[in-house]
N, CA, C and O atoms as a DFTB+ gen file, in Angstrom:
620 C
 N C O
     1  1     102.471      88.102      95.382
     2  2     101.050      88.139      95.097
     3  2     100.807      87.442      93.766
     4  3     101.612      87.535      92.839
     5  1      99.695      86.751      93.694
     6  2      99.415      85.999      92.480
     7  2      98.199      86.548      91.736
     8  3      97.484      85.786      91.085
     9  1      97.954      87.847      91.822
    10  2      96.832      88.445      91.121
    11  2      97.147      88.552      89.640
    12  3      98.230      88.992      89.252
    13  1      96.195      88.147      88.822
    14  2      96.354      88.259      87.382
    15  2      94.970      88.205      86.756
    16  3      93.975      88.059      87.467
    17  1      94.894      88.318      85.455
    18  2      93.616      88.230      84.749
    19  2      93.667      87.048      83.809
    20  3      94.702      86.763      83.207
    21  1      92.535      86.354      83.684
    22  2      92.435      85.257      82.730
    23  2      91.574      85.709      81.579
    24  3      90.603      86.441      81.768
    25  1      91.927      85.273      80.384
    26  2      91.174      85.688      79.214
    27  2      89.845      84.968      79.158
    28  3      89.760      83.760      79.381
    29  1      88.803      85.734      78.856
    30  2      87.487      85.157      78.645
    31  2      87.369      84.696      77.201
    32  3      88.337      84.770      76.445
    33  1      86.207      84.229      76.820
    34  2      85.972      83.847      75.426
    35  2      86.029      85.087      74.558
    36  3      86.078      86.209      75.062
    37  1      86.021      84.881      73.258
    38  2      86.071      86.007      72.324
    39  2      84.937      86.972      72.648
    40  3      83.778      86.568      72.743
    41  1      85.267      88.221      72.813
    42  2      84.281      89.253      73.109
    43  2      83.949      89.397      74.587
    44  3      83.258      90.341      74.970
    45  1      84.427      88.478      75.431
    46  2      84.186      88.580      76.865
    47  2      85.382      89.237      77.529
    48  3      86.519      89.027      77.106
    49  1      85.137      90.037      78.576
    50  2      86.256      90.690      79.262
    51  2      87.088      89.677      80.042
    52  3      86.619      88.588      80.373
    53  1      88.322      90.055      80.324
    54  2      89.185      89.215      81.144
    55  2      88.647      89.181      82.572
    56  3      88.114      90.172      83.071
    57  1      88.793      88.039      83.214
    58  2      88.343      87.878      84.590
    59  2      89.581      87.832      85.478
    60  3      90.421      86.947      85.318
    61  1      89.705      88.774      86.414
    62  2      90.886      88.770      87.282
    63  2      90.853      87.595      88.254
    64  3      89.785      87.139      88.663
    65  1      92.025      87.120      88.612
    66  2      92.140      86.064      89.620
    67  2      93.072      86.542      90.721
    68  3      94.017      87.294      90.486
    69  1      92.776      86.084      91.925
    70  2      93.599      86.368      93.101
    71  2      93.813      85.030      93.794
    72  3      92.849      84.347      94.142
    73  1      95.056      84.658      93.993
    74  2      95.404      83.372      94.611
    75  2      94.731      82.217      93.874
    76  3      94.343      81.224      94.488
    77  1      94.597      82.350      92.574
    78  2      93.996      81.303      91.756
    79  2      92.477      81.289      91.756
    80  3      91.879      80.414      91.131
    81  1      91.835      82.227      92.435
    82  2      90.370      82.309      92.512
    83  2      89.883      83.397      91.565
    84  3      90.324      84.543      91.644
    85  1      88.972      83.031      90.670
    86  2      88.393      84.011      89.743
    87  2      87.466      84.951      90.517
    88  3      86.630      84.509      91.305
    89  1      87.629      86.246      90.278
    90  2      86.840      87.267      90.974
    91  2      85.841      87.867      89.989
    92  3      86.211      88.646      89.111
    93  1      84.567      87.494      90.145
    94  2      83.524      88.062      89.291
    95  2      83.152      89.452      89.803
    96  3      83.295      89.733      90.993
    97  1      82.690      90.296      88.939
    98  2      82.291      91.670      89.292
    99  2      83.364      92.365      90.134
   100  3      83.070      92.855      91.224
   101  1      84.597      92.412      89.643
   102  2      85.706      92.938      90.452
   103  2      85.541      94.402      90.845
   104  3      86.108      94.836      91.848
   105  1      84.778      95.167      90.078
   106  2      84.625      96.594      90.374
   107  2      83.469      96.897      91.324
   108  3      83.269      98.053      91.696
   109  1      82.709      95.884      91.721
   110  2      81.593      96.104      92.647
   111  2      82.140      96.685      93.947
   112  3      83.093      96.158      94.520
   113  1      81.530      97.773      94.404
   114  2      81.981      98.416      95.639
   115  2      81.415      97.675      96.837
   116  3      80.203      97.654      97.053
   117  1      82.292      97.074      97.604
   118  2      81.894      96.349      98.810
   119  2      81.779      97.325      99.979
   120  3      80.853      97.225     100.784
   121  1      82.704      98.253     100.071
   122  2      82.675      99.326     101.067
   123  2      82.596     100.652     100.305
   124  3      83.623     101.295     100.091
   125  1      81.388     101.073      99.889
   126  2      81.271     102.272      99.046
   127  2      81.807     103.550      99.692
   128  3      82.389     104.389      99.004
   129  1      81.618     103.708     100.999
   130  2      82.098     104.922     101.671
   131  2      83.615     105.041     101.617
   132  3      84.155     106.144     101.691
   133  1      84.305     103.908     101.487
   134  2      85.762     103.893     101.425
   135  2      86.276     103.633     100.014
   136  3      87.485     103.589      99.786
   137  1      85.349     103.459      99.066
   138  2      85.686     103.143      97.666
   139  2      86.524     101.875      97.544
   140  3      87.458     101.813      96.745
   141  1      86.180     100.856      98.351
   142  2      86.886      99.576      98.294
   143  2      86.054      98.588      97.490
   144  3      84.908      98.293      97.830
   145  1      86.653      98.084      96.422
   146  2      85.956      97.168      95.522
   147  2      86.189      95.714      95.935
   148  3      87.004      95.418      96.809
   149  1      85.459      94.831      95.290
   150  2      85.576      93.398      95.558
   151  2      86.986      92.886      95.254
   152  3      87.535      92.091      96.017
   153  1      87.566      93.334      94.154
   154  2      88.920      92.891      93.808
   155  2      89.931      93.401      94.836
   156  3      90.885      92.695      95.161
   157  1      89.737      94.603      95.346
   158  2      90.639      95.130      96.373
   159  2      90.527      94.330      97.666
   160  3      91.532      94.070      98.328
   161  1      89.300      93.938      98.026
   162  2      89.115      93.122      99.222
   163  2      89.783      91.760      99.053
   164  3      90.435      91.271      99.975
   165  1      89.626      91.148      97.884
   166  2      90.262      89.854      97.615
   167  2      91.784      89.975      97.691
   168  3      92.449      89.116      98.269
   169  1      92.333      91.038      97.108
   170  2      93.793      91.239      97.165
   171  2      94.268      91.490      98.590
   172  3      95.353      91.050      98.971
   173  1      93.463      92.191      99.376
   174  2      93.801      92.430     100.779
   175  2      93.830      91.105     101.543
   176  3      94.761      90.847     102.305
   177  1      92.806      90.261     101.338
   178  2      92.794      88.958     102.000
   179  2      94.034      88.161     101.626
   180  3      94.630      87.507     102.482
   181  1      94.434      88.208     100.350
   182  2      95.636      87.503      99.922
   183  2      96.881      88.094     100.598
   184  3      97.772      87.360     101.028
   185  1      96.929      89.410     100.684
   186  2      98.098      90.095     101.255
   187  2      98.297      89.754     102.729
   188  3      99.435      89.654     103.190
   189  1      97.205      89.575     103.474
   190  2      97.334      89.270     104.900
   191  2      97.313      87.755     105.163
   192  3      97.152      87.325     106.305
   193  1      97.471      86.966     104.124
   194  2      97.412      85.507     104.230
   195  2      98.290      84.922     105.317
   196  3      97.839      84.079     106.091
   197  1      99.552      85.364     105.386
   198  2     100.463      84.817     106.401
   199  2      99.989      85.130     107.815
   200  3     100.274      84.380     108.748
   201  1      99.279      86.216     107.971
   202  2      98.785      86.605     109.287
   203  2      97.455      85.909     109.609
   204  3      97.273      85.423     110.725
   205  1      96.529      85.857     108.649
   206  2      95.185      85.361     108.944
   207  2      95.095      83.840     109.000
   208  3      94.312      83.301     109.782
   209  1      95.879      83.144     108.188
   210  2      95.751      81.682     108.124
   211  2      95.909      80.979     109.475
   212  3      95.116      80.085     109.770
   213  1      96.884      81.334     110.305
   214  2      96.975      80.638     111.595
   215  2      95.726      80.805     112.464
   216  3      95.480      79.994     113.357
   217  1      94.943      81.843     112.207
   218  2      93.749      82.114     113.009
   219  2      92.494      81.436     112.475
   220  3      91.507      81.320     113.201
   221  1      92.508      80.985     111.224
   222  2      91.309      80.367     110.644
   223  2      91.470      78.878     110.343
   224  3      90.475      78.156     110.284
   225  1      92.691      78.409     110.154
   226  2      92.898      77.000     109.791
   227  2      92.264      76.079     110.836
   228  3      92.524      76.193     112.034
   229  1      91.431      75.172     110.348
   230  2      90.815      74.175     111.204
   231  2      89.672      74.663     112.068
   232  3      89.165      73.906     112.896
   233  1      89.251      75.915     111.898
   234  2      88.196      76.455     112.752
   235  2      86.895      76.638     111.969
   236  3      86.904      77.226     110.887
   237  1      85.773      76.140     112.506
   238  2      84.486      76.409     111.864
   239  2      84.245      77.922     111.812
   240  3      84.673      78.660     112.700
   241  1      83.558      78.365     110.766
   242  2      83.374      79.792     110.536
   243  2      81.905      80.206     110.587
   244  3      81.010      79.444     110.222
   245  1      81.687      81.424     111.045
   246  2      80.429      82.137     110.859
   247  2      80.802      83.364     110.044
   248  3      81.767      84.058     110.364
   249  1      80.037      83.632     108.989
   250  2      80.437      84.634     108.008
   251  2      79.393      85.726     107.847
   252  3      78.194      85.451     107.876
   253  1      79.845      86.970     107.677
   254  2      78.947      88.073     107.326
   255  2      78.973      88.181     105.807
   256  3      79.990      88.551     105.219
   257  1      77.862      87.859     105.186
   258  2      77.743      87.785     103.727
   259  2      77.017      89.025     103.217
   260  3      75.835      89.217     103.500
   261  1      77.724      89.863     102.465
   262  2      77.181      91.100     101.901
   263  2      77.479      91.129     100.403
   264  3      78.335      91.899      99.970
   265  1      76.796      90.311      99.604
   266  2      77.149      90.185      98.191
   267  2      77.012      91.473      97.387
   268  3      77.686      91.633      96.370
   269  1      76.158      92.387      97.818
   270  2      75.991      93.652      97.100
   271  2      76.690      94.808      97.810
   272  3      76.472      95.969      97.467
   273  1      77.525      94.497      98.797
   274  2      78.228      95.533      99.543
   275  2      77.598      95.754     100.908
   276  3      76.479      95.308     101.160
   277  1      78.312      96.438     101.783
   278  2      77.874      96.589     103.165
   279  2      76.689      97.536     103.342
   280  3      76.071      97.544     104.407
   281  1      76.358      98.329     102.332
   282  2      75.211      99.212     102.465
   283  2      73.913      98.537     102.038
   284  3      72.833      99.094     102.233
   285  1      74.006      97.347     101.460
   286  2      72.829      96.550     101.083
   287  2      72.575      95.532     102.194
   288  3      73.401      95.377     103.094
   289  1      71.443      94.839     102.138
   290  2      71.188      93.826     103.175
   291  2      72.279      92.757     103.226
   292  3      72.751      92.274     102.196
   293  1      72.662      92.403     104.445
   294  2      73.678      91.381     104.690
   295  2      73.070      90.303     105.574
   296  3      72.080      90.542     106.265
   297  1      73.667      89.115     105.548
   298  2      73.201      88.024     106.394
   299  2      74.405      87.326     107.024
   300  3      75.504      87.315     106.470
   301  1      74.160      86.743     108.203
   302  2      75.169      85.891     108.824
   303  2      74.955      84.479     108.320
   304  3      73.829      83.982     108.312
   305  1      76.024      83.833     107.902
   306  2      75.968      82.450     107.453
   307  2      76.720      81.593     108.452
   308  3      77.919      81.770     108.668
   309  1      76.005      80.669     109.051
   310  2      76.625      79.764     110.006
   311  2      76.755      78.377     109.390
   312  3      77.802      77.737     109.493
   313  1      75.704      77.927     108.761
   314  2      75.704      76.592     108.161
   315  2      75.969      76.690     106.670
   316  3      75.510      77.623     106.010
   317  1      76.705      75.732     106.143
   318  2      77.105      75.744     104.744
   319  2      75.948      75.438     103.809
   320  3      75.796      76.104     102.785
   321  1      75.133      74.452     104.134
   322  2      74.072      73.965     103.245
   323  2      74.677      73.731     101.874
   324  3      75.702      73.057     101.768
   325  1      74.080      74.260     100.830
   326  2      74.626      74.071      99.480
   327  2      75.616      75.180      99.131
   328  3      76.309      75.101      98.117
   329  1      75.682      76.211      99.971
   330  2      76.495      77.383      99.682
   331  2      77.951      77.107     100.006
   332  3      78.256      76.369     100.943
   333  1      78.819      77.679      99.257
   334  2      80.228      77.656      99.609
   335  2      81.129      77.253      98.468
   336  3      80.881      76.248      97.803
   337  1      82.176      78.027      98.234
   338  2      83.145      77.702      97.198
   339  2      83.854      76.375      97.489
   340  3      83.974      75.967      98.644
   341  1      84.312      75.722      96.447
   342  2      84.956      74.414      96.605
   343  2      86.287      74.506      97.356
   344  3      86.760      73.495      97.874
   345  1      86.897      75.676      97.428
   346  2      88.165      75.823      98.164
   347  2      87.968      75.677      99.669
   348  3      88.931      75.460     100.404
   349  1      86.728      75.795     100.126
   350  2      86.439      75.677     101.552
   351  2      86.139      74.228     101.920
   352  3      85.489      73.499     101.171
   353  1      86.626      73.833     103.083
   354  2      86.330      72.496     103.587
   355  2      85.035      72.541     104.375
   356  3      84.745      73.530     105.049
   357  1      84.271      71.488     104.293
   358  2      83.035      71.377     105.057
   359  2      83.254      70.402     106.208
   360  3      83.947      69.396     106.058
   361  1      82.655      70.708     107.357
   362  2      82.742      69.832     108.513
   363  2      81.357      69.733     109.142
   364  3      80.653      70.732     109.292
   365  1      80.981      68.512     109.506
   366  2      79.684      68.276     110.129
   367  2      79.882      68.226     111.644
   368  3      80.741      67.503     112.151
   369  1      79.058      69.019     112.363
   370  2      79.189      69.135     113.811
   371  2      77.836      68.862     114.448
   372  3      76.824      69.455     114.074
   373  1      77.837      67.958     115.413
   374  2      76.607      67.646     116.138
   375  2      76.219      68.839     117.005
   376  3      76.998      69.299     117.840
   377  1      75.005      69.330     116.791
   378  2      74.476      70.412     117.607
   379  2      73.442      69.820     118.566
   380  3      73.297      68.601     118.651
   381  1      72.742      70.662     119.269
   382  2      71.789      70.178     120.268
   383  2      70.717      69.274     119.649
   384  3      70.436      68.197     120.174
   385  1      70.122      69.708     118.539
   386  2      69.016      68.940     117.956
   387  2      69.284      68.452     116.536
   388  3      68.448      67.749     115.968
   389  1      70.414      68.800     115.951
   390  2      70.696      68.404     114.565
   391  2      72.193      68.403     114.328
   392  3      72.981      68.770     115.200
   393  1      72.567      67.983     113.132
   394  2      73.959      68.054     112.707
   395  2      74.077      69.235     111.749
   396  3      73.378      69.291     110.737
   397  1      74.953      70.167     112.067
   398  2      75.165      71.332     111.211
   399  2      76.415      71.163     110.374
   400  3      77.392      70.556     110.813
   401  1      76.379      71.700     109.174
   402  2      77.561      71.656     108.304
   403  2      78.163      73.057     108.257
   404  3      77.502      74.017     107.861
   405  1      79.422      73.158     108.666
   406  2      80.124      74.429     108.745
   407  2      81.238      74.488     107.708
   408  3      81.716      73.457     107.235
   409  1      81.642      75.696     107.363
   410  2      82.752      75.896     106.445
   411  2      84.025      76.156     107.230
   412  3      83.997      76.761     108.302
   413  1      85.162      75.685     106.674
   414  2      86.472      75.871     107.277
   415  2      87.417      76.333     106.168
   416  3      87.440      75.746     105.086
   417  1      88.193      77.384     106.434
   418  2      89.163      77.903     105.461
   419  2      90.564      77.495     105.894
   420  3      91.116      78.056     106.840
   421  1      91.137      76.517     105.197
   422  2      92.462      76.005     105.549
   423  2      93.582      76.533     104.658
   424  3      94.754      76.260     104.915
   425  1      93.235      77.289     103.611
   426  2      94.237      77.780     102.647
   427  2      93.942      79.232     102.299
   428  3      92.852      79.738     102.563
   429  1      94.927      79.894     101.703
   430  2      94.693      81.272     101.267
   431  2      93.660      81.301     100.142
   432  3      92.909      82.268     100.020
   433  1      93.614      80.254      99.323
   434  2      92.585      80.190      98.271
   435  2      91.192      80.176      98.899
   436  3      90.272      80.803      98.375
   437  1      91.033      79.478      99.996
   438  2      89.745      79.436     100.684
   439  2      89.368      80.808     101.231
   440  3      88.217      81.229     101.115
   441  1      90.337      81.507     101.827
   442  2      90.064      82.839     102.373
   443  2      89.707      83.812     101.245
   444  3      88.754      84.579     101.378
   445  1      90.450      83.793     100.146
   446  2      90.156      84.679      99.011
   447  2      88.799      84.328      98.406
   448  3      88.081      85.218      97.950
   449  1      88.440      83.052      98.396
   450  2      87.132      82.675      97.841
   451  2      85.996      83.246      98.675
   452  3      84.897      83.448      98.159
   453  1      86.239      83.510      99.954
   454  2      85.221      84.167     100.773
   455  2      84.968      85.588     100.266
   456  3      83.820      86.027     100.205
   457  1      86.027      86.303      99.904
   458  2      85.860      87.648      99.327
   459  2      85.109      87.561      98.006
   460  3      84.255      88.400      97.721
   461  1      85.424      86.544      97.192
   462  2      84.728      86.356      95.921
   463  2      83.223      86.200      96.140
   464  3      82.425      86.665      95.325
   465  1      82.836      85.552      97.228
   466  2      81.420      85.318      97.511
   467  2      80.763      86.483      98.256
   468  3      79.582      86.410      98.594
   469  1      81.511      87.549      98.513
   470  2      80.922      88.715      99.169
   471  2      80.954      88.660     100.682
   472  3      80.151      89.323     101.338
   473  1      81.861      87.887     101.247
   474  2      81.998      87.813     102.702
   475  2      82.905      88.946     103.159
   476  3      84.013      89.115     102.650
   477  1      82.423      89.719     104.124
   478  2      83.194      90.870     104.612
   479  2      83.707      90.676     106.040
   480  3      84.615      91.386     106.471
   481  1      83.137      89.727     106.771
   482  2      83.604      89.433     108.125
   483  2      83.745      87.928     108.270
   484  3      82.881      87.164     107.840
   485  1      84.847      87.514     108.883
   486  2      85.124      86.103     109.118
   487  2      85.212      85.906     110.627
   488  3      86.142      86.396     111.268
   489  1      84.251      85.193     111.188
   490  2      84.233      84.917     112.628
   491  2      84.575      83.448     112.840
   492  3      83.955      82.574     112.233
   493  1      85.554      83.168     113.692
   494  2      85.970      81.798     113.943
   495  2      85.470      81.314     115.298
   496  3      85.200      82.106     116.201
   497  1      85.356      80.011     115.416
   498  2      85.124      79.407     116.721
   499  2      86.422      79.538     117.508
   500  3      87.485      79.749     116.924
   501  1      86.338      79.414     118.825
   502  2      87.530      79.463     119.669
   503  2      88.175      78.095     119.816
   504  3      89.019      77.891     120.689
   505  1      87.785      77.169     118.974
   506  2      88.363      75.834     118.995
   507  2      88.490      75.339     117.562
   508  3      87.932      75.924     116.633
   509  1      89.226      74.262     117.402
   510  2      89.397      73.691     116.068
   511  2      88.509      72.457     115.921
   512  3      87.978      71.936     116.901
   513  1      88.359      72.003     114.678
   514  2      87.466      70.878     114.415
   515  2      87.977      69.570     115.004
   516  3      87.198      68.631     115.171
   517  1      89.264      69.485     115.321
   518  2      89.768      68.250     115.919
   519  2      89.616      68.241     117.442
   520  3      89.799      67.202     118.076
   521  1      89.288      69.382     118.026
   522  2      89.041      69.455     119.468
   523  2      88.021      70.566     119.718
   524  3      88.377      71.704     120.022
   525  1      86.775      70.213     119.585
   526  2      85.717      71.208     119.743
   527  2      85.477      71.528     121.204
   528  3      85.465      70.642     122.058
   529  1      85.287      72.800     121.476
   530  2      84.960      73.258     122.817
   531  2      83.688      74.071     122.731
   532  3      83.530      74.881     121.818
   533  1      82.793      73.871     123.655
   534  2      81.529      74.599     123.662
   535  2      81.263      75.135     125.067
   536  3      81.627      74.520     126.070
   537  1      80.631      76.278     125.105
   538  2      80.188      76.831     126.382
   539  2      78.754      76.387     126.590
   540  3      77.933      76.479     125.677
   541  1      78.448      75.903     127.793
   542  2      77.103      75.453     128.091
   543  2      76.688      76.055     129.420
   544  3      77.489      76.139     130.351
   545  1      75.453      76.467     129.504
   546  2      74.984      77.065     130.744
   547  2      74.888      75.995     131.829
   548  3      74.341      74.914     131.612
   549  1      75.422      76.316     132.980
   550  2      75.369      75.407     134.117
   551  2      74.000      75.562     134.775
   552  3      73.717      76.583     135.403
   553  1      73.168      74.556     134.627
   554  2      71.795      74.636     135.143
   555  2      71.733      74.603     136.669
   556  3      70.704      74.938     137.255
   557  1      72.826      74.200     137.314
   558  2      72.816      74.148     138.777
   559  2      73.209      75.487     139.402
   560  3      73.088      75.666     140.614
   561  1      73.674      76.415     138.588
   562  2      74.131      77.694     139.111
   563  2      72.984      78.690     139.169
   564  3      72.205      78.803     138.223
   565  1      72.880      79.408     140.272
   566  2      71.848      80.437     140.401
   567  2      72.193      81.669     139.580
   568  3      71.305      82.432     139.200
   569  1      73.451      81.863     139.309
   570  2      73.881      83.040     138.558
   571  2      73.908      82.798     137.064
   572  3      74.202      83.719     136.301
   573  1      73.611      81.597     136.626
   574  2      73.618      81.297     135.194
   575  2      75.022      81.268     134.624
   576  3      75.243      81.699     133.493
   577  1      75.975      80.763     135.398
   578  2      77.367      80.709     134.935
   579  2      77.488      79.789     133.729
   580  3      76.697      78.861     133.556
   581  1      78.472      80.055     132.915
   582  2      78.729      79.225     131.751
   583  2      80.007      78.435     131.985
   584  3      81.021      78.987     132.412
   585  1      79.950      77.157     131.706
   586  2      81.099      76.279     131.898
   587  2      81.561      75.771     130.542
   588  3      80.762      75.587     129.624
   589  1      82.846      75.552     130.436
   590  2      83.424      75.034     129.211
   591  2      83.348      73.517     129.237
   592  3      83.829      72.873     130.169
   593  1      82.734      72.952     128.194
   594  2      82.652      71.504     128.052
   595  2      83.374      71.130     126.763
   596  3      83.094      71.684     125.699
   597  1      84.284      70.207     126.867
   598  2      85.063      69.804     125.689
   599  2      84.444      68.573     125.057
   600  3      83.908      67.699     125.737
   601  1      84.531      68.531     123.755
   602  2      84.073      67.393     122.994
   603  2      85.206      67.036     122.038
   604  3      85.574      67.849     121.191
   605  1      85.745      65.870     122.156
   606  2      86.904      65.482     121.369
   607  2      86.436      64.789     120.094
   608  3      85.491      64.001     120.124
   609  1      87.083      65.075     118.999
   610  2      86.857      64.529     117.654
   611  2      85.559      65.043     117.049
   612  3      84.515      65.095     117.700
   613  1      85.657      65.399     115.848
   614  2      84.511      65.872     115.085
   615  2      84.578      65.221     113.717
   616  3      85.591      65.341     113.028
   617  1      83.552      64.554     113.322
   618  2      83.520      63.895     112.010
   619  2      82.788      64.751     111.000
   620  3      82.658      64.362     109.839
């Protein structure tokens, strides 16, 4: 584990880091009912790095963002826009009517930076950015079946 604290300026408290990512407000309770703080969540993400990385590398993400903890209002983030730590990769994906910019976590630093930003749930696409797969409703079906349509290459 690479958790440590970096010294702030004179009179400023030390800022803890996890996987090289500075964790602001480390004592903020993200899961108050369980007494789990932001720094604990970041350390947990780092600890499960070997397990989680194969599941997120190269996959666009949808994120549950709860910056003040899960008991405060939360939002789902699908498009990156201006938001997102620099450790995350951005990928542009053609949607039905526009091009959306999604975040991709390819490193443990990227995953830990999600905890730093108050992300409590990481939802991945079932495909990677180099071979996108989408489900589309089959308009010829009376039952409204969904068919898998593949789209190769994503810029």
